[in-house]
Biopython code that builds the backbone (N, CA, C, O; Angstrom):
import numpy as np
from Bio.PDB.StructureBuilder import StructureBuilder

atoms = [
    (1, "MET", "N", (16.765, 23.376, 17.767)),
    (1, "MET", "CA", (16.435, 22.979, 16.509)),
    (1, "MET", "C", (15.250, 23.443, 15.924)),
    (1, "MET", "O", (14.270, 23.576, 16.657)),
    (2, "PRO", "N", (15.156, 23.743, 14.604)),
    (2, "PRO", "CA", (13.858, 24.424, 13.955)),
    (2, "PRO", "C", (12.708, 23.472, 13.878)),
    (2, "PRO", "O", (12.940, 22.264, 13.855)),
    (3, "PRO", "N", (11.508, 23.920, 13.837)),
    (3, "PRO", "CA", (10.424, 22.838, 13.697)),
    (3, "PRO", "C", (10.547, 22.060, 12.483)),
    (3, "PRO", "O", (10.979, 22.538, 11.434)),
    (4, "GLU", "N", (10.162, 20.838, 12.626)),
    (4, "GLU", "CA", (10.168, 19.912, 11.388)),
    (4, "GLU", "C", (8.856, 19.483, 11.044)),
    (4, "GLU", "O", (7.929, 19.790, 11.793)),
    (5, "VAL", "N", (8.633, 18.764, 9.936)),
    (5, "VAL", "CA", (7.346, 18.266, 9.586)),
    (5, "VAL", "C", (7.543, 16.788, 9.803)),
    (5, "VAL", "O", (8.463, 16.184, 9.250)),
    (6, "ILE", "N", (6.689, 16.212, 10.600)),
    (6, "ILE", "CA", (6.627, 14.696, 10.832)),
    (6, "ILE", "C", (5.356, 14.013, 10.343)),
    (6, "ILE", "O", (4.218, 14.354, 10.663)),
    (7, "THR", "N", (5.701, 12.948, 9.482)),
    (7, "THR", "CA", (4.380, 12.197, 8.975)),
    (7, "THR", "C", (4.455, 10.827, 9.790)),
    (7, "THR", "O", (5.501, 10.182, 9.864)),
    (8, "VAL", "N", (3.250, 10.432, 10.399)),
    (8, "VAL", "CA", (3.184, 9.069, 10.759)),
    (8, "VAL", "C", (2.259, 8.282, 9.785)),
    (8, "VAL", "O", (1.066, 8.583, 9.738)),
    (9, "PHE", "N", (2.708, 7.387, 9.085)),
    (9, "PHE", "CA", (1.870, 6.585, 8.216)),
    (9, "PHE", "C", (1.699, 5.165, 8.779)),
    (9, "PHE", "O", (2.662, 4.401, 8.864)),
    (10, "ARG", "N", (0.479, 4.830, 9.156)),
    (10, "ARG", "CA", (0.167, 3.476, 9.792)),
    (10, "ARG", "C", (-0.480, 2.770, 8.448)),
    (10, "ARG", "O", (-1.123, 3.429, 7.631)),
    (11, "SER", "N", (-0.248, 1.407, 8.315)),
    (11, "SER", "CA", (-0.893, 0.781, 7.250)),
    (11, "SER", "C", (-0.896, -0.771, 7.651)),
    (11, "SER", "O", (-0.160, -1.222, 8.529)),
    (12, "ARG", "N", (-1.829, -1.558, 6.892)),
    (12, "ARG", "CA", (-1.864, -2.925, 6.911)),
    (12, "ARG", "C", (-1.819, -3.375, 5.417)),
    (12, "ARG", "O", (-2.523, -2.788, 4.595)),
    (13, "LEU", "N", (-1.041, -4.361, 5.068)),
    (13, "LEU", "CA", (-1.163, -4.867, 3.809)),
    (13, "LEU", "C", (-2.005, -5.795, 3.311)),
    (13, "LEU", "O", (-2.366, -6.636, 4.135)),
    (14, "ARG", "N", (-2.502, -5.921, 2.031)),
    (14, "ARG", "CA", (-3.332, -7.176, 1.842)),
    (14, "ARG", "C", (-2.306, -8.273, 1.630)),
    (14, "ARG", "O", (-1.230, -8.003, 1.098)),
    (15, "PRO", "N", (-2.655, -9.707, 2.097)),
    (15, "PRO", "CA", (-1.684, -10.585, 2.328)),
    (15, "PRO", "C", (-0.930, -11.056, 1.084)),
    (15, "PRO", "O", (0.169, -11.606, 1.159)),
    (16, "GLU", "N", (-1.609, -10.800, -0.132)),
    (16, "GLU", "CA", (-0.912, -11.378, -1.221)),
    (16, "GLU", "C", (0.189, -10.456, -2.082)),
    (16, "GLU", "O", (0.701, -10.752, -3.162)),
    (17, "VAL", "N", (0.402, -9.232, -1.271)),
    (17, "VAL", "CA", (1.181, -8.258, -1.967)),
    (17, "VAL", "C", (2.497, -7.970, -1.151)),
    (17, "VAL", "O", (3.004, -6.854, -1.269)),
    (18, "GLU", "N", (3.023, -8.815, -0.414)),
    (18, "GLU", "CA", (4.229, -8.663, 0.370)),
    (18, "GLU", "C", (5.419, -8.138, -0.559)),
    (18, "GLU", "O", (5.958, -7.035, -0.479)),
    (19, "GLU", "N", (5.707, -9.152, -1.444)),
    (19, "GLU", "CA", (6.842, -8.960, -2.379)),
    (19, "GLU", "C", (6.722, -7.597, -3.223)),
    (19, "GLU", "O", (7.663, -6.804, -3.250)),
    (20, "GLU", "N", (5.607, -7.378, -3.861)),
    (20, "GLU", "CA", (5.340, -6.313, -4.542)),
    (20, "GLU", "C", (5.430, -4.820, -3.666)),
    (20, "GLU", "O", (5.817, -3.767, -4.174)),
    (21, "TYR", "N", (5.029, -4.962, -2.386)),
    (21, "TYR", "CA", (5.235, -3.862, -1.610)),
    (21, "TYR", "C", (6.611, -3.696, -1.171)),
    (21, "TYR", "O", (7.063, -2.552, -1.130)),
    (22, "ALA", "N", (7.327, -4.671, -0.843)),
    (22, "ALA", "CA", (8.572, -4.545, -0.429)),
    (22, "ALA", "C", (9.603, -3.680, -1.474)),
    (22, "ALA", "O", (10.468, -2.876, -1.126)),
    (23, "THR", "N", (9.238, -4.102, -2.894)),
    (23, "THR", "CA", (10.006, -3.437, -3.863)),
    (23, "THR", "C", (9.662, -2.045, -3.983)),
    (23, "THR", "O", (10.574, -1.226, -4.094)),
    (24, "LEU", "N", (8.440, -1.669, -3.974)),
    (24, "LEU", "CA", (7.826, -0.265, -4.007)),
    (24, "LEU", "C", (8.299, 0.510, -2.801)),
    (24, "LEU", "O", (8.544, 1.716, -2.832)),
    (25, "ALA", "N", (8.423, -0.331, -1.637)),
    (25, "ALA", "CA", (8.773, 0.621, -0.434)),
    (25, "ALA", "C", (10.336, 1.101, -0.618)),
    (25, "ALA", "O", (10.799, 2.227, -0.436)),
    (26, "ALA", "N", (11.039, -0.162, -1.057)),
    (26, "ALA", "CA", (12.590, 0.373, -1.194)),
    (26, "ALA", "C", (12.772, 1.417, -2.124)),
    (26, "ALA", "O", (13.637, 2.266, -1.912)),
    (27, "LYS", "N", (11.971, 1.461, -3.256)),
    (27, "LYS", "CA", (12.033, 2.561, -4.401)),
    (27, "LYS", "C", (11.597, 3.841, -3.515)),
    (27, "LYS", "O", (12.328, 4.831, -3.537)),
    (28, "MET", "N", (10.573, 3.839, -2.839)),
    (28, "MET", "CA", (10.167, 5.229, -2.297)),
    (28, "MET", "C", (10.860, 5.661, -1.201)),
    (28, "MET", "O", (10.782, 6.842, -0.865)),
    (29, "THR", "N", (11.593, 4.798, -0.535)),
    (29, "THR", "CA", (12.662, 5.160, 0.603)),
    (29, "THR", "C", (13.825, 5.776, 0.178)),
    (29, "THR", "O", (14.413, 6.627, 0.846)),
    (30, "ALA", "N", (14.232, 5.321, -1.067)),
    (30, "ALA", "CA", (15.491, 5.829, -1.789)),
    (30, "ALA", "C", (15.030, 7.163, -2.392)),
    (30, "ALA", "O", (15.789, 8.132, -2.397)),
    (31, "LEU", "N", (13.896, 7.215, -2.855)),
    (31, "LEU", "CA", (13.431, 8.541, -3.442)),
    (31, "LEU", "C", (13.269, 9.500, -2.426)),
    (31, "LEU", "O", (13.620, 10.651, -2.683)),
    (32, "ALA", "N", (12.784, 9.226, -1.275)),
    (32, "ALA", "CA", (12.514, 10.108, -0.195)),
    (32, "ALA", "C", (13.918, 10.620, 0.423)),
    (32, "ALA", "O", (14.109, 11.778, 0.795)),
    (33, "GLN", "N", (14.777, 9.680, 0.470)),
    (33, "GLN", "CA", (16.199, 10.006, 1.134)),
    (33, "GLN", "C", (16.849, 10.922, 0.103)),
    (33, "GLN", "O", (17.735, 11.644, 0.560)),
    (34, "GLY", "N", (16.619, 11.022, -1.028)),
    (34, "GLY", "CA", (17.134, 11.839, -2.088)),
    (34, "GLY", "C", (16.581, 13.261, -2.140)),
    (34, "GLY", "O", (17.181, 14.154, -2.739)),
    (35, "MET", "N", (15.408, 13.458, -1.492)),
    (35, "MET", "CA", (14.677, 14.875, -1.607)),
    (35, "MET", "C", (15.274, 15.831, -0.759)),
    (35, "MET", "O", (15.735, 15.456, 0.319)),
    (36, "PRO", "N", (15.329, 17.013, -1.098)),
    (36, "PRO", "CA", (15.915, 18.106, -0.342)),
    (36, "PRO", "C", (15.081, 18.245, 0.710)),
    (36, "PRO", "O", (13.860, 18.270, 0.561)),
    (37, "GLY", "N", (15.722, 18.358, 1.974)),
    (37, "GLY", "CA", (15.019, 18.661, 3.011)),
    (37, "GLY", "C", (14.506, 17.373, 3.896)),
    (37, "GLY", "O", (13.904, 17.502, 4.962)),
    (38, "PHE", "N", (14.797, 16.264, 3.365)),
    (38, "PHE", "CA", (14.705, 14.913, 3.921)),
    (38, "PHE", "C", (15.700, 14.818, 5.121)),
    (38, "PHE", "O", (16.902, 15.038, 4.980)),
    (39, "VAL", "N", (15.048, 14.431, 6.469)),
    (39, "VAL", "CA", (15.796, 14.392, 7.748)),
    (39, "VAL", "C", (15.977, 12.895, 7.927)),
    (39, "VAL", "O", (17.119, 12.436, 7.904)),
    (40, "ASP", "N", (14.924, 12.100, 8.106)),
    (40, "ASP", "CA", (15.033, 10.708, 8.326)),
    (40, "ASP", "C", (13.796, 9.852, 8.190)),
    (40, "ASP", "O", (12.713, 10.436, 8.184)),
    (41, "SER", "N", (13.826, 8.572, 8.085)),
    (41, "SER", "CA", (12.621, 7.759, 7.994)),
    (41, "SER", "C", (12.862, 6.440, 8.645)),
    (41, "SER", "O", (13.944, 5.890, 8.440)),
    (42, "LYS", "N", (12.026, 5.911, 9.359)),
    (42, "LYS", "CA", (12.055, 4.551, 10.142)),
    (42, "LYS", "C", (10.719, 3.898, 9.770)),
    (42, "LYS", "O", (9.712, 4.557, 9.512)),
    (43, "THR", "N", (10.774, 2.560, 9.761)),
    (43, "THR", "CA", (9.572, 1.811, 9.485)),
    (43, "THR", "C", (9.554, 0.635, 10.419)),
    (43, "THR", "O", (10.524, -0.118, 10.502)),
    (44, "PHE", "N", (8.499, 0.478, 11.095)),
    (44, "PHE", "CA", (8.452, -0.656, 12.138)),
    (44, "PHE", "C", (7.381, -1.618, 11.759)),
    (44, "PHE", "O", (6.487, -1.084, 11.102)),
    (45, "THR", "N", (7.245, -2.707, 11.958)),
    (45, "THR", "CA", (6.274, -3.693, 11.819)),
    (45, "THR", "C", (5.764, -4.512, 13.092)),
    (45, "THR", "O", (6.513, -5.314, 13.649)),
    (46, "HIS", "N", (4.655, -4.313, 13.463)),
    (46, "HIS", "CA", (4.095, -4.899, 14.587)),
    (46, "HIS", "C", (3.849, -6.405, 14.351)),
    (46, "HIS", "O", (3.574, -6.837, 13.231)),
    (47, "THR", "N", (3.954, -7.152, 15.394)),
    (47, "THR", "CA", (3.574, -8.719, 15.319)),
    (47, "THR", "C", (1.960, -8.782, 14.936)),
    (47, "THR", "O", (1.547, -9.916, 14.692)),
    (48, "ASP", "N", (1.220, -7.947, 14.873)),
    (48, "ASP", "CA", (-0.163, -8.009, 14.312)),
    (48, "ASP", "C", (-0.294, -7.487, 12.934)),
    (48, "ASP", "O", (-1.391, -7.319, 12.403)),
    (49, "GLY", "N", (0.871, -7.226, 12.344)),
    (49, "GLY", "CA", (0.907, -6.834, 10.920)),
    (49, "GLY", "C", (0.731, -5.493, 10.528)),
    (49, "GLY", "O", (0.762, -5.193, 9.334)),
    (50, "GLU", "N", (0.524, -4.536, 11.541)),
    (50, "GLU", "CA", (0.504, -3.013, 11.276)),
    (50, "GLU", "C", (1.918, -2.706, 11.062)),
    (50, "GLU", "O", (2.849, -3.231, 11.672)),
    (51, "ARG", "N", (2.017, -1.736, 10.068)),
    (51, "ARG", "CA", (3.233, -1.193, 9.687)),
    (51, "ARG", "C", (3.175, 0.288, 10.203)),
    (51, "ARG", "O", (2.085, 0.855, 10.127)),
    (52, "VAL", "N", (4.121, 0.886, 10.659)),
    (52, "VAL", "CA", (4.347, 2.223, 10.989)),
    (52, "VAL", "C", (5.619, 2.867, 10.497)),
    (52, "VAL", "O", (6.756, 2.538, 10.836)),
    (53, "THR", "N", (5.252, 3.920, 9.573)),
    (53, "THR", "CA", (6.568, 4.585, 8.966)),
    (53, "THR", "C", (6.359, 6.017, 9.704)),
    (53, "THR", "O", (5.304, 6.644, 9.807)),
    (54, "VAL", "N", (7.592, 6.350, 10.168)),
    (54, "VAL", "CA", (7.647, 7.885, 10.599)),
    (54, "VAL", "C", (8.751, 8.574, 9.607)),
    (54, "VAL", "O", (9.907, 8.169, 9.487)),
    (55, "VAL", "N", (8.207, 9.642, 8.950)),
    (55, "VAL", "CA", (9.201, 10.282, 7.943)),
    (55, "VAL", "C", (9.276, 11.875, 8.486)),
    (55, "VAL", "O", (8.295, 12.488, 8.907)),
    (56, "THR", "N", (10.486, 12.359, 8.400)),
    (56, "THR", "CA", (10.647, 13.718, 9.039)),
    (56, "THR", "C", (11.404, 14.466, 7.780)),
    (56, "THR", "O", (12.371, 14.015, 7.165)),
    (57, "PHE", "N", (10.777, 15.632, 7.563)),
    (57, "PHE", "CA", (11.623, 16.554, 6.674)),
    (57, "PHE", "C", (11.755, 17.882, 7.419)),
    (57, "PHE", "O", (11.114, 18.059, 8.455)),
    (58, "LYS", "N", (12.558, 18.811, 6.930)),
    (58, "LYS", "CA", (13.028, 19.698, 7.632)),
    (58, "LYS", "C", (12.153, 21.097, 7.709)),
    (58, "LYS", "O", (12.322, 22.041, 8.480)),
    (59, "ASP", "N", (11.215, 20.943, 6.723)),
    (59, "ASP", "CA", (10.168, 22.063, 6.666)),
    (59, "ASP", "C", (8.963, 21.669, 5.731)),
    (59, "ASP", "O", (8.895, 20.625, 5.083)),
    (60, "ILE", "N", (8.112, 22.579, 5.762)),
    (60, "ILE", "CA", (6.729, 22.465, 4.962)),
    (60, "ILE", "C", (6.865, 22.193, 3.528)),
    (60, "ILE", "O", (6.228, 21.337, 2.916)),
    (61, "ALA", "N", (7.877, 23.106, 2.964)),
    (61, "ALA", "CA", (8.227, 23.228, 1.684)),
    (61, "ALA", "C", (8.793, 21.820, 1.252)),
    (61, "ALA", "O", (8.263, 21.285, 0.278)),
    (62, "SER", "N", (9.606, 21.315, 1.760)),
    (62, "SER", "CA", (10.191, 20.023, 1.487)),
    (62, "SER", "C", (9.375, 18.873, 1.622)),
    (62, "SER", "O", (9.452, 17.944, 0.817)),
    (63, "HIS", "N", (8.487, 18.873, 2.722)),
    (63, "HIS", "CA", (7.569, 17.906, 2.860)),
    (63, "HIS", "C", (6.391, 18.008, 1.601)),
    (63, "HIS", "O", (6.038, 16.990, 1.007)),
    (64, "THR", "N", (5.916, 19.163, 1.323)),
    (64, "THR", "CA", (5.052, 19.271, 0.285)),
    (64, "THR", "C", (5.683, 18.691, -1.115)),
    (64, "THR", "O", (4.986, 18.084, -1.928)),
    (65, "ALA", "N", (6.988, 18.930, -1.290)),
    (65, "ALA", "CA", (7.731, 18.628, -2.585)),
    (65, "ALA", "C", (7.628, 16.916, -2.705)),
    (65, "ALA", "O", (7.388, 16.289, -3.736)),
    (66, "TRP", "N", (7.864, 16.395, -1.438)),
    (66, "TRP", "CA", (7.569, 15.015, -1.386)),
    (66, "TRP", "C", (6.304, 14.636, -1.644)),
    (66, "TRP", "O", (6.111, 13.879, -2.595)),
    (67, "LYS", "N", (5.465, 14.986, -1.030)),
    (67, "LYS", "CA", (3.891, 14.810, -1.226)),
    (67, "LYS", "C", (3.485, 14.764, -2.602)),
    (67, "LYS", "O", (2.777, 13.903, -3.124)),
    (68, "GLU", "N", (4.052, 15.876, -3.196)),
    (68, "GLU", "CA", (3.584, 15.941, -4.652)),
    (68, "GLU", "C", (4.295, 15.438, -5.658)),
    (68, "GLU", "O", (3.917, 15.522, -6.827)),
    (69, "HIS", "N", (5.518, 14.804, -5.253)),
    (69, "HIS", "CA", (6.390, 14.184, -6.345)),
    (69, "HIS", "C", (5.634, 13.201, -7.164)),
    (69, "HIS", "O", (5.046, 12.348, -6.500)),
    (70, "PRO", "N", (5.514, 13.127, -8.453)),
    (70, "PRO", "CA", (4.843, 12.324, -9.332)),
    (70, "PRO", "C", (5.152, 10.945, -8.891)),
    (70, "PRO", "O", (4.151, 10.289, -8.602)),
    (71, "ALA", "N", (6.310, 10.336, -8.766)),
    (71, "ALA", "CA", (6.412, 8.889, -8.501)),
    (71, "ALA", "C", (5.774, 8.645, -7.097)),
    (71, "ALA", "O", (5.257, 7.538, -6.941)),
    (72, "HIS", "N", (5.737, 9.532, -6.042)),
    (72, "HIS", "CA", (5.261, 9.224, -4.830)),
    (72, "HIS", "C", (3.803, 9.391, -5.006)),
    (72, "HIS", "O", (3.079, 8.685, -4.304)),
    (73, "GLN", "N", (3.252, 10.234, -5.853)),
    (73, "GLN", "CA", (1.790, 10.030, -6.054)),
    (73, "GLN", "C", (1.267, 8.757, -6.678)),
    (73, "GLN", "O", (0.222, 8.181, -6.375)),
    (74, "GLN", "N", (2.059, 8.441, -7.500)),
    (74, "GLN", "CA", (1.955, 7.037, -8.289)),
    (74, "GLN", "C", (1.831, 5.980, -7.323)),
    (74, "GLN", "O", (0.861, 5.222, -7.293)),
    (75, "ALA", "N", (2.880, 5.919, -6.474)),
    (75, "ALA", "CA", (2.863, 4.913, -5.449)),
    (75, "ALA", "C", (1.809, 4.850, -4.539)),
    (75, "ALA", "O", (1.329, 3.781, -4.163)),
    (76, "GLN", "N", (1.334, 6.209, -4.079)),
    (76, "GLN", "CA", (0.189, 6.173, -3.199)),
    (76, "GLN", "C", (-1.158, 5.888, -3.855)),
    (76, "GLN", "O", (-2.173, 5.705, -3.182)),
    (77, "LYS", "N", (-1.139, 5.855, -5.211)),
    (77, "LYS", "CA", (-2.448, 5.489, -6.005)),
    (77, "LYS", "C", (-2.420, 3.944, -5.996)),
    (77, "LYS", "O", (-3.444, 3.322, -5.711)),
    (78, "ASN", "N", (-1.168, 3.262, -6.330)),
    (78, "ASN", "CA", (-0.861, 1.991, -6.278)),
    (78, "ASN", "C", (-1.637, 1.320, -5.011)),
    (78, "ASN", "O", (-2.515, 0.458, -5.041)),
    (79, "GLY", "N", (-0.988, 2.041, -3.767)),
    (79, "GLY", "CA", (-1.270, 1.453, -2.426)),
    (79, "GLY", "C", (-2.697, 1.380, -2.220)),
    (79, "GLY", "O", (-3.236, 0.351, -1.813)),
    (80, "ARG", "N", (-3.401, 2.572, -2.524)),
    (80, "ARG", "CA", (-5.010, 2.391, -2.446)),
    (80, "ARG", "C", (-5.580, 1.408, -3.161)),
    (80, "ARG", "O", (-6.459, 0.679, -2.701)),
    (81, "GLU", "N", (-5.029, 1.310, -4.552)),
    (81, "GLU", "CA", (-5.730, 0.342, -5.390)),
    (81, "GLU", "C", (-5.309, -1.047, -5.187)),
    (81, "GLU", "O", (-6.210, -1.885, -5.248)),
    (82, "ARG", "N", (-4.202, -1.426, -4.974)),
    (82, "ARG", "CA", (-3.806, -2.869, -4.645)),
    (82, "ARG", "C", (-3.131, -3.306, -3.644)),
    (82, "ARG", "O", (-3.082, -4.523, -3.464)),
    (83, "LEU", "N", (-2.495, -2.469, -2.815)),
    (83, "LEU", "CA", (-1.365, -2.873, -1.629)),
    (83, "LEU", "C", (-2.162, -2.829, -0.237)),
    (83, "LEU", "O", (-2.244, -3.831, 0.473)),
    (84, "TYR", "N", (-2.689, -1.714, 0.071)),
    (84, "TYR", "CA", (-3.141, -1.686, 1.494)),
    (84, "TYR", "C", (-4.614, -2.161, 1.674)),
    (84, "TYR", "O", (-5.472, -2.019, 0.803)),
    (85, "SER", "N", (-4.824, -2.740, 2.894)),
    (85, "SER", "CA", (-6.070, -3.217, 3.374)),
    (85, "SER", "C", (-6.612, -1.965, 4.172)),
    (85, "SER", "O", (-7.826, -1.834, 4.331)),
    (86, "GLU", "N", (-5.767, -1.101, 4.644)),
    (86, "GLU", "CA", (-6.225, -0.054, 5.416)),
    (86, "GLU", "C", (-4.832, 0.842, 5.717)),
    (86, "GLU", "O", (-3.702, 0.356, 5.776)),
    (87, "TYR", "N", (-5.163, 2.223, 5.888)),
    (87, "TYR", "CA", (-4.039, 2.980, 6.303)),
    (87, "TYR", "C", (-4.532, 4.360, 6.775)),
    (87, "TYR", "O", (-5.598, 4.863, 6.420)),
    (88, "SER", "N", (-3.681, 4.892, 7.575)),
    (88, "SER", "CA", (-4.068, 6.268, 8.073)),
    (88, "SER", "C", (-2.595, 7.109, 8.004)),
    (88, "SER", "O", (-1.479, 6.593, 7.947)),
    (89, "ILE", "N", (-2.899, 8.466, 8.025)),
    (89, "ILE", "CA", (-1.684, 9.511, 7.891)),
    (89, "ILE", "C", (-1.900, 10.402, 8.878)),
    (89, "ILE", "O", (-3.035, 10.847, 9.047)),
    (90, "GLN", "N", (-0.876, 10.783, 9.651)),
    (90, "GLN", "CA", (-1.149, 12.006, 10.587)),
    (90, "GLN", "C", (0.183, 12.934, 10.161)),
    (90, "GLN", "O", (1.320, 12.469, 10.093)),
    (91, "VAL", "N", (-0.125, 14.161, 9.920)),
    (91, "VAL", "CA", (1.119, 15.099, 9.743)),
    (91, "VAL", "C", (1.128, 16.118, 10.601)),
    (91, "VAL", "O", (0.056, 16.672, 10.842)),
    (92, "GLY", "N", (2.162, 16.503, 11.142)),
    (92, "GLY", "CA", (2.201, 17.555, 12.279)),
    (92, "GLY", "C", (3.521, 18.227, 11.984)),
    (92, "GLY", "O", (4.415, 17.804, 11.252)),
    (93, "ILE", "N", (3.490, 19.343, 12.678)),
    (93, "ILE", "CA", (5.012, 20.200, 12.785)),
    (93, "ILE", "C", (5.362, 20.220, 14.255)),
    (93, "ILE", "O", (4.617, 20.639, 15.141)),
    (94, "SER", "N", (6.585, 19.719, 14.422)),
    (94, "SER", "CA", (7.158, 19.735, 15.861)),
    (94, "SER", "C", (7.008, 21.141, 16.503)),
    (94, "SER", "O", (7.097, 22.215, 15.907)),
    (95, "SER", "N", (6.780, 20.955, 17.749)),
    (95, "SER", "CA", (6.870, 22.439, 18.302)),
    (95, "SER", "C", (7.965, 22.393, 19.383)),
    (95, "SER", "O", (8.280, 23.433, 19.961)),
    (96, "HIS", "N", (8.523, 21.278, 19.659)),
    (96, "HIS", "CA", (9.698, 21.182, 20.447)),
    (96, "HIS", "C", (10.605, 20.092, 20.022)),
    (96, "HIS", "O", (10.118, 19.128, 19.433)),
    (97, "SER", "N", (11.765, 20.143, 20.241)),
    (97, "SER", "CA", (12.734, 19.102, 19.885)),
    (97, "SER", "C", (14.000, 19.208, 20.844)),
    (97, "SER", "O", (14.641, 20.231, 21.081)),
    (98, "HIS", "N", (14.210, 17.992, 21.320)),
    (98, "HIS", "CA", (15.370, 17.716, 22.279)),
    (98, "HIS", "C", (16.006, 16.399, 22.122)),
    (98, "HIS", "O", (15.241, 15.436, 22.172)),
    (99, "SER", "N", (17.093, 16.201, 21.966)),
    (99, "SER", "CA", (17.876, 15.025, 21.864)),
    (99, "SER", "C", (18.972, 14.923, 22.875)),
    (99, "SER", "O", (19.443, 15.877, 23.495)),
    (100, "PHE", "N", (19.356, 13.583, 22.988)),
    (100, "PHE", "CA", (20.517, 13.182, 23.838)),
    (100, "PHE", "C", (21.131, 11.916, 23.241)),
    (100, "PHE", "O", (20.457, 10.971, 22.830)),
    (101, "LYS", "N", (22.444, 11.975, 23.228)),
    (101, "LYS", "CA", (23.202, 10.783, 22.757)),
    (101, "LYS", "C", (24.416, 10.528, 23.694)),
    (101, "LYS", "O", (25.304, 11.378, 23.773)),
    (102, "LEU", "N", (24.463, 9.496, 24.330)),
    (102, "LEU", "CA", (25.618, 9.121, 25.103)),
    (102, "LEU", "C", (26.929, 8.846, 24.270)),
    (102, "LEU", "O", (27.015, 7.845, 23.559)),
    (103, "ASP", "N", (27.952, 9.774, 24.383)),
    (103, "ASP", "CA", (29.122, 9.476, 23.695)),
    (103, "ASP", "C", (30.111, 8.399, 24.396)),
    (103, "ASP", "O", (30.683, 8.618, 25.464)),
    (104, "GLU", "N", (30.213, 7.397, 23.763)),
    (104, "GLU", "CA", (31.081, 6.337, 24.571)),
    (104, "GLU", "C", (32.500, 6.304, 23.866)),
    (104, "GLU", "O", (33.382, 5.558, 24.291)),
]
sb = StructureBuilder()
sb.init_structure("model")
sb.init_model(0)
sb.init_chain("A")
sb.init_seg("    ")
for serial, (resi, resn, name, xyz) in enumerate(atoms, 1):
    if name == "N":
        sb.init_residue(resn, " ", resi, " ")
    sb.init_atom(name, np.array(xyz, "f"), 0.0, 1.0, " ", f" {name:<3s}", serial, name[0])
structure = sb.get_structure()
């Protein structure tokens, strides 16, 4: 498998924005899924409130297109201004990939 671009987005929400965040997150997920080069995305929420989203794109060009999409940039701005109490982002290029799936 060729190297992919993987983004790990960790965040915590302000308590009063759960509903607004859920609406925006659904829109951004649908937008990302429609972008050329999108591979997959998963979001997990820990019991302590931290959310972790892992998004994978097939290459740097498709990741950059997502990063620079105007609706995504507006969502990032809204997140900083109104939704998140904290967040961090790590982006990397995979150096190795292997998978296994038991066929039943």
